[in-house]
C-alpha positions as CSV (number, residue, x, y, z in Angstrom):
1,X,-108.0,211.6,94.4
2,X,-108.5,208.7,96.9
3,X,-109.7,211.1,99.6
4,X,-112.6,212.3,97.4
5,X,-113.4,208.7,96.5
6,X,-113.7,207.8,100.2
7,X,-116.0,210.7,100.8
8,X,-118.3,209.9,98.0
9,X,-118.4,206.2,99.1
10,X,-119.2,207.2,102.6
11,X,-122.0,209.6,101.6
12,X,-123.6,207.0,99.3
13,X,-123.3,204.3,101.9
14,X,-125.0,206.5,104.5
15,X,-127.9,207.3,102.2
16,X,-128.4,203.7,101.3
17,X,-128.2,202.5,105.0
18,X,-130.6,205.2,106.1
19,X,-133.0,204.1,103.4
20,X,-132.8,200.5,104.5
21,X,-133.2,201.2,108.2
22,X,-135.5,204.2,108.2
23,X,-137.4,203.9,104.9
24,X,-138.4,200.3,105.2
25,X,-139.6,198.2,108.1
26,X,-137.6,195.1,106.9
27,X,-135.3,193.8,109.6
28,X,-131.5,193.6,109.1
29,X,-130.9,190.1,107.9
30,X,-127.6,188.5,106.7
31,X,-128.6,188.9,103.1
32,X,-129.3,192.6,103.6
33,X,-126.0,193.0,105.3
34,X,-124.2,191.3,102.5
35,X,-126.0,193.6,100.0
36,X,-124.9,196.6,102.0
37,X,-121.3,195.4,102.1
38,X,-121.2,194.7,98.3
39,X,-122.8,198.1,97.6
40,X,-120.1,199.8,99.7
41,X,-117.3,197.9,98.0
42,X,-118.6,198.5,94.5
43,X,-119.1,202.2,95.3
44,X,-115.6,202.5,96.6
45,X,-114.0,200.7,93.7
46,X,-116.1,202.8,91.2
47,X,-115.1,206.0,92.9
48,X,-111.5,205.1,93.0
49,X,-111.4,204.0,89.3
50,X,-113.2,207.2,88.3
51,X,-110.7,209.3,90.2
52,X,-107.7,207.4,88.6
53,X,-109.3,207.9,85.1
54,X,-109.6,211.6,85.8
55,X,-106.1,211.8,87.1
56,X,-104.7,209.9,84.1
57,X,-106.7,212.2,81.8
58,X,-105.2,215.3,83.4
59,X,-101.7,213.8,83.1
60,X,-102.3,213.0,79.5
61,X,-103.4,216.5,78.8
62,X,-100.3,217.8,80.5
63,X,-98.1,215.4,78.5
64,X,-99.8,216.5,75.3
65,X,-99.2,220.1,76.2
66,X,-95.5,219.5,76.9
67,X,-95.3,217.6,73.6
68,X,-96.8,220.5,71.7
69,X,-94.4,222.9,73.4
70,X,-91.4,220.8,72.5
71,X,-92.6,220.6,68.9
72,X,-93.1,224.4,68.8
73,X,-89.6,224.9,70.3
74,X,-88.1,222.5,67.8
75,X,-89.8,224.2,64.9
76,X,-88.7,227.6,66.2
77,X,-85.1,226.3,66.4
78,X,-85.2,224.9,62.9
79,X,-86.7,228.2,61.6
80,X,-83.9,230.3,63.1
81,X,-80.7,228.2,62.8
82,X,-78.3,229.3,60.1
83,X,-78.0,225.7,58.9
84,X,-80.1,224.7,56.0
85,X,-82.3,221.5,56.2
86,X,-84.1,219.8,53.4
87,X,-86.1,216.6,53.3
88,X,-87.3,214.9,50.1
89,X,-89.4,211.7,49.6
90,X,-88.3,208.8,47.5
91,X,-89.8,210.5,44.4
92,X,-87.8,213.6,45.0
93,X,-90.7,215.7,46.2
94,X,-90.0,218.4,48.8
95,X,-91.4,217.5,52.2
96,X,-89.7,220.0,54.4
97,X,-87.3,223.0,54.3
98,X,-86.3,225.8,56.6
99,X,-85.7,229.5,55.9
100,X,-81.9,229.0,55.9
101,X,-82.1,226.4,53.2
102,X,-84.3,228.7,51.1
103,X,-81.7,231.5,51.6
104,X,-78.7,229.4,50.7
105,X,-80.2,227.6,47.7
106,X,-82.3,230.5,46.5
107,X,-85.7,228.9,46.2
108,X,-89.1,229.4,48.0
109,X,-90.8,226.5,49.8
110,X,-94.3,227.6,48.8
111,X,-93.3,227.2,45.1
112,X,-92.0,223.6,45.6
113,X,-94.0,222.1,48.4
114,X,-94.9,218.5,47.5
115,X,-93.5,219.0,44.1
116,X,-90.4,217.3,42.5
117,X,-87.5,219.6,43.4
118,X,-84.5,217.5,42.4
119,X,-84.1,219.1,38.9
120,X,-83.9,222.5,40.6
121,X,-81.2,221.2,42.9
122,X,-79.3,219.7,39.9
123,X,-79.4,223.1,38.2
124,X,-78.3,225.2,41.2
125,X,-75.9,222.8,43.0
126,X,-75.1,219.6,41.0
127,X,-72.9,218.1,43.8
128,X,-75.7,218.6,46.3
129,X,-78.2,216.9,44.0
130,X,-75.7,214.0,43.5
131,X,-75.3,213.5,47.2
132,X,-79.1,213.3,47.8
133,X,-79.5,210.9,44.9
134,X,-76.6,208.7,46.0
135,X,-77.9,208.6,49.6
136,X,-81.3,207.5,48.4
137,X,-80.1,204.9,46.0
138,X,-77.5,203.3,48.3
139,X,-79.5,203.7,51.5
140,X,-76.4,204.9,53.4
141,X,-77.1,206.4,56.8
142,X,-74.8,209.3,56.4
143,X,-72.7,211.0,53.7
144,X,-70.5,214.1,53.9
145,X,-69.5,216.1,50.8
146,X,-68.7,219.6,49.7
147,X,-70.8,221.2,47.0
148,X,-70.8,224.5,45.1
149,X,-74.0,226.6,44.8
150,X,-74.1,228.6,41.6
151,X,-76.7,231.4,41.9
152,X,-77.1,234.4,39.6
153,X,-75.8,236.7,42.3
154,X,-72.8,234.7,43.6
155,X,-71.1,231.3,43.7
156,X,-70.0,229.8,47.0
157,X,-69.2,226.4,48.6
158,X,-71.4,224.5,51.1
159,X,-70.7,221.6,53.4
160,X,-73.4,218.9,53.1
161,X,-74.3,216.0,55.3
162,X,-77.1,213.6,54.1
163,X,-78.9,210.9,55.9
164,X,-81.9,208.5,55.3
165,X,-85.1,208.3,57.3
166,X,-87.3,205.2,57.0
167,X,-90.6,205.9,55.3
168,X,-93.9,204.1,55.3
169,X,-93.9,200.3,54.8
170,X,-93.3,199.5,51.1
171,X,-91.9,202.9,50.3
172,X,-88.3,203.9,49.9
173,X,-86.4,206.0,52.4
174,X,-86.7,209.7,52.7
175,X,-83.5,211.7,52.5
176,X,-82.6,214.7,54.7
177,X,-79.7,217.0,53.9
178,X,-78.1,219.3,56.4
179,X,-75.9,222.0,54.9
180,X,-74.3,225.4,55.6
181,X,-72.3,228.1,53.7
182,X,-68.6,227.4,54.4
183,X,-67.3,230.4,52.5
184,X,-65.9,232.0,55.7
185,X,-64.2,228.8,56.8
186,X,-62.7,228.3,53.3
187,X,-61.5,231.9,53.4
188,X,-59.9,231.6,56.8
189,X,-58.2,228.3,55.7
190,X,-56.7,230.2,52.7
191,X,-55.4,232.9,55.0
192,X,-53.9,230.3,57.3
193,X,-52.1,228.6,54.4
194,X,-51.0,232.0,53.1
195,X,-49.5,232.8,56.5
196,X,-47.6,229.5,56.6
197,X,-46.1,230.1,53.1
198,X,-45.1,233.6,54.1
199,X,-43.3,232.3,57.2
200,X,-41.4,229.8,55.1
201,X,-40.4,232.5,52.5
202,X,-39.4,234.9,55.3
203,X,-37.0,232.4,56.7
204,X,-35.5,231.7,53.2
205,X,-35.3,235.4,52.4
206,X,-33.4,236.1,55.7
207,X,-30.9,233.3,55.0
208,X,-30.3,234.4,51.4
209,X,-30.0,238.1,52.3
210,X,-27.4,237.4,54.9
211,X,-25.4,235.1,52.6
212,X,-25.5,237.6,49.7
213,X,-25.1,240.9,51.5
214,X,-21.5,240.4,52.7
215,X,-20.1,239.2,49.4
216,X,-21.9,242.0,47.6
217,X,-20.4,244.6,49.9
218,X,-16.9,243.1,49.1
219,X,-17.6,243.2,45.4
220,X,-18.7,246.8,45.6
221,X,-15.7,247.9,47.6
222,X,-13.3,246.1,45.2
223,X,-14.9,247.7,42.1
224,X,-14.7,251.2,43.7
225,X,-11.0,250.6,44.3
226,X,-10.5,249.6,40.6
227,X,-12.4,252.7,39.5
228,X,-10.1,255.0,41.5
229,X,-7.0,253.4,39.9
230,X,-5.0,255.9,37.8
231,X,-4.6,253.5,35.0
232,X,-8.4,252.9,34.5
233,X,-9.6,254.1,31.1
234,X,-13.0,255.7,30.5
235,X,-14.6,252.4,29.5
236,X,-13.4,250.7,32.6
237,X,-14.7,253.5,34.8
238,X,-18.1,253.4,33.1
239,X,-18.4,249.6,33.7
240,X,-17.3,250.0,37.3
241,X,-19.8,252.7,37.9
242,X,-22.5,250.5,36.4
243,X,-21.5,247.6,38.8
244,X,-21.6,250.0,41.8
245,X,-25.0,251.3,40.8
246,X,-26.4,247.8,40.3
247,X,-24.8,246.7,43.6
248,X,-26.6,249.5,45.4
249,X,-29.9,248.4,43.8
250,X,-29.3,244.9,45.0
251,X,-28.3,246.1,48.4
252,X,-31.6,248.0,48.7
253,X,-33.5,244.9,47.5
254,X,-31.7,242.8,50.2
255,X,-32.6,245.4,52.8
256,X,-36.3,245.0,51.8
257,X,-35.9,241.2,52.1
258,X,-34.5,241.6,55.6
259,X,-37.3,244.0,56.5
260,X,-39.8,241.4,55.2
261,X,-38.2,238.6,57.3
262,X,-37.9,240.8,60.5
263,X,-41.5,241.8,60.8
264,X,-42.2,241.3,64.5
265,X,-44.1,243.0,67.2
266,X,-41.3,244.5,69.3
267,X,-43.2,247.1,71.4
268,X,-46.9,246.6,72.1
269,X,-48.7,249.5,73.8
270,X,-52.0,251.3,73.8
271,X,-52.5,253.6,70.8
272,X,-55.1,255.2,68.5
273,X,-55.3,253.5,65.1
274,X,-57.1,256.5,63.7
275,X,-54.1,258.8,64.7
276,X,-51.6,256.3,63.3
277,X,-53.5,256.3,60.0
278,X,-53.4,260.1,59.9
279,X,-49.7,260.1,60.3
280,X,-49.2,257.5,57.6
281,X,-51.4,259.4,55.2
282,X,-49.3,262.6,55.7
283,X,-46.2,260.6,54.9
284,X,-47.7,259.1,51.7
285,X,-48.7,262.6,50.5
286,X,-45.0,263.5,50.4
287,X,-44.0,260.4,48.5
288,X,-42.8,260.9,44.9
289,X,-45.3,258.4,43.5
290,X,-48.3,260.3,45.0
291,X,-49.9,262.5,42.3
292,X,-50.4,266.1,43.1
293,X,-54.2,265.8,42.4
294,X,-54.6,262.7,44.6
295,X,-57.2,263.0,47.3
296,X,-56.8,260.8,50.4
297,X,-59.7,261.0,52.9
298,X,-59.6,259.7,56.5
299,X,-62.9,258.7,58.0
300,X,-64.0,257.3,61.3
301,X,-63.1,258.4,64.8
302,X,-60.8,257.5,67.7
303,X,-60.0,253.7,67.5
304,X,-58.1,252.6,70.6
305,X,-56.2,249.3,70.4
306,X,-52.9,247.7,71.6
307,X,-50.2,247.2,69.0
308,X,-46.8,248.0,67.6
309,X,-47.1,251.6,66.3
310,X,-44.2,251.2,63.8
311,X,-45.7,248.0,62.3
312,X,-49.2,249.5,62.1
313,X,-47.8,252.7,60.5
314,X,-46.2,250.4,57.8
315,X,-49.5,248.6,57.2
316,X,-51.4,251.8,56.6
317,X,-48.7,253.5,54.6
318,X,-48.1,250.5,52.3
319,X,-51.9,250.1,51.7
320,X,-52.4,253.8,51.0
321,X,-49.4,254.1,48.8
322,X,-50.4,251.0,46.8
323,X,-53.9,252.5,46.4
324,X,-52.5,255.8,45.1
325,X,-50.1,254.0,42.7
326,X,-52.9,251.8,41.4
327,X,-55.4,254.6,40.9
328,X,-52.9,257.0,39.2
329,X,-54.0,260.5,38.3
330,X,-57.0,261.8,40.1
331,X,-56.7,259.1,42.6
332,X,-59.4,258.9,45.3
333,X,-58.5,256.9,48.3
334,X,-60.6,256.5,51.4
335,X,-59.2,255.3,54.7
336,X,-61.6,254.3,57.5
337,X,-61.0,253.2,61.1
338,X,-63.5,252.1,63.7
339,X,-65.5,249.2,65.1
340,X,-66.8,246.7,62.6
341,X,-70.4,245.4,62.7
342,X,-70.7,241.8,64.0
343,X,-71.8,240.4,60.6
344,X,-68.8,241.9,58.8
345,X,-66.2,239.6,60.5
346,X,-66.1,236.1,59.0
347,X,-67.5,233.4,61.3
348,X,-64.7,231.5,63.1
349,X,-62.3,234.4,62.8
350,X,-61.4,234.2,66.5
351,X,-60.8,237.9,67.0
352,X,-62.2,239.2,70.3
353,X,-63.3,242.9,70.4
354,X,-62.1,243.6,66.9
355,X,-61.2,247.0,65.3
356,X,-61.1,247.6,61.6
357,X,-59.0,249.4,59.1
358,X,-60.3,249.9,55.5
359,X,-58.5,251.3,52.5
360,X,-60.5,251.8,49.3
361,X,-59.5,253.3,45.9
362,X,-61.0,254.2,42.6
363,X,-58.4,252.4,40.5
364,X,-58.9,249.8,37.8
365,X,-59.1,246.9,40.2
366,X,-56.7,243.9,40.6
367,X,-56.3,241.5,37.6
368,X,-57.7,238.0,38.3
369,X,-54.2,236.5,37.5
370,X,-52.7,238.5,40.3
371,X,-55.4,238.4,42.9
372,X,-54.9,234.8,44.1
373,X,-51.2,235.5,44.8
374,X,-51.5,239.1,45.8
375,X,-49.9,238.8,49.2
376,X,-47.1,236.5,48.1
377,X,-43.6,238.0,47.9
378,X,-42.3,239.3,44.5
379,X,-45.9,239.4,43.1
380,X,-46.8,242.8,41.7
381,X,-49.0,244.3,39.1
382,X,-46.9,247.5,38.8
383,X,-43.9,248.0,36.6
384,X,-40.8,248.4,38.8
385,X,-42.5,247.2,42.0
386,X,-40.7,244.7,44.2
387,X,-43.8,242.8,45.2
388,X,-42.9,243.0,48.9
389,X,-45.2,245.8,50.1
390,X,-48.4,243.6,50.6
391,X,-46.3,240.7,51.8
392,X,-45.0,242.9,54.6
393,X,-48.6,244.1,55.3
394,X,-49.7,240.4,55.6
395,X,-46.8,239.7,58.0
396,X,-47.4,242.7,60.1
397,X,-51.1,241.9,60.4
398,X,-50.3,238.3,61.3
399,X,-47.9,239.5,64.0
400,X,-50.9,241.3,65.6
401,X,-53.1,238.1,65.3
402,X,-55.3,240.0,62.7
403,X,-56.8,239.2,59.4
404,X,-56.6,241.1,56.0
405,X,-59.1,240.7,53.2
406,X,-59.2,242.2,49.7
407,X,-62.3,242.8,47.5
408,X,-61.7,244.0,44.0
409,X,-64.0,244.5,41.0
410,X,-62.4,245.2,37.6
411,X,-63.1,248.9,36.7
412,X,-64.6,249.7,40.1
413,X,-61.6,249.8,42.5
414,X,-60.2,247.8,45.3
415,X,-60.9,247.7,49.1
416,X,-58.5,246.2,51.6
417,X,-60.0,245.5,55.0
418,X,-57.9,244.6,58.1
419,X,-59.2,243.4,61.4
420,X,-57.2,243.6,64.6
421,X,-57.9,242.5,68.1
422,X,-58.3,245.6,70.3
423,X,-56.2,244.0,73.1
424,X,-53.5,241.4,73.3
425,X,-54.2,238.0,74.7
426,X,-53.2,237.4,78.3
427,X,-50.6,234.8,77.3
428,X,-49.0,237.1,74.8
429,X,-48.9,240.0,77.3
430,X,-47.3,237.9,80.0
C-alpha cells in the first residue's frame, strides 16, 4: 500500500543521507543534493510500483478464485439439473454430457467420451440425431423439435432445443442439445383434452336426454293404455309389454345420461377419504355383479380432505365395481388411500398438498383398443355395460380439480390412481 511505500522510502533515504553526512567527509554540494533527490524519487516510485504489483497480484488471485468457484457452481448445477445437455464436435464426437442426459438417452459418458456418438443417437432417438445433424449442417442458431426415445425398458417423448457454438478457426461449429423428458406434460395435455371432450359430450347428453325423456314417457303411457283395453288380443298385449319394457330400459339409460351431465360439486366439506372408501366397498360387496369369492382389501389410514362426499363415494364405488367385474371369479381388489410420494405426481400437475386413491385388480388388463378411449362415454369392454361409469369418474375427479391415471398390463391387472387436492382453493371456497 502507499503507506508502506512511503515508510520504505523514508528509511532508505535516512540511511543514505546518514551515510553521506556521517560516513564521508565530503561537503554537501549541489551535485550531491541532486543525487539524494533522485535517489529518494526513484526509491519512492519503485516502492509504489512494487506495492501496486503486489496489490494487483492479490486481486488477480482473488478473481481467479472467484472464477474457479463460479465454474464449480456451474458444473454442480449442470450435474444436478433434470435437463439433459449434450455437446458434440463437427465430427460427431462427444465433448460433454451431464448425468441427466445419460439417464434419458441410456448411455454412459465414459464409454463415448471423444468418440463418434451420432450412430448411437440415431439408433436410440432418430429425431434427436436428425436435429443435431440439421443444426450442424445448416449452422442455425437454434432449433426446437420433439423426439421419441426408444429404449429397451420404455419409449417416451422428449423436447429438444439445439444450438451451435463457434469452434476453433477453420473448424465447423460444435452443436449443443438441451432436452428433457416431456412424458408428464404430454400426459397432462391428454387429460386436459379428455376433460374438454367430456364437457362437450355432457352438454349434448343433457340436451338429448331432456328432449327424449318427455316423449318417451308419453309413448309409454299411451302403450299402457292400449294394453289395458278390453279388445286387445294376446299378441297386442305381448307387443305392448315389450314396448313398455324397452321404454323402461331407455328411461334408465336417459337417467344415467342425466347423472353424467349433472356431475357437480354441490356440497364441499371436510371428510375422510379412507372412511368414504370403506363405505363404498361395503356397497359394492352387496352388488349382484360382485362374486361371492371376491376379496376387496382396504389399505392406508385416515386421509383428510375437502370434497363432495356423494361424488367421492361414486368415484370409489364405480372404480371398485369395475375392478370386480373385470377380474371376475376369485377377484382380488386392493383399495389404498393416503399421501402420495412427491415423485409419484406428474410434474406440472398443479395439485397442492395432494391425497391419493388407488384401486388395483388382478384382472386380464385393458385391451389396447379400449385403453386410449377408456374414459369416453359409451366406451366399455364389458358386454351389457353402458360405458358411463368411468366417464362419471372422470367428471367427478375433474369437479374436484383432481387427476386420474390408469396403468394396465395385459394379463397382470389394472391400477387406477386418482389424485385430489386436500383443500379447496381460496377462490373456489369464496
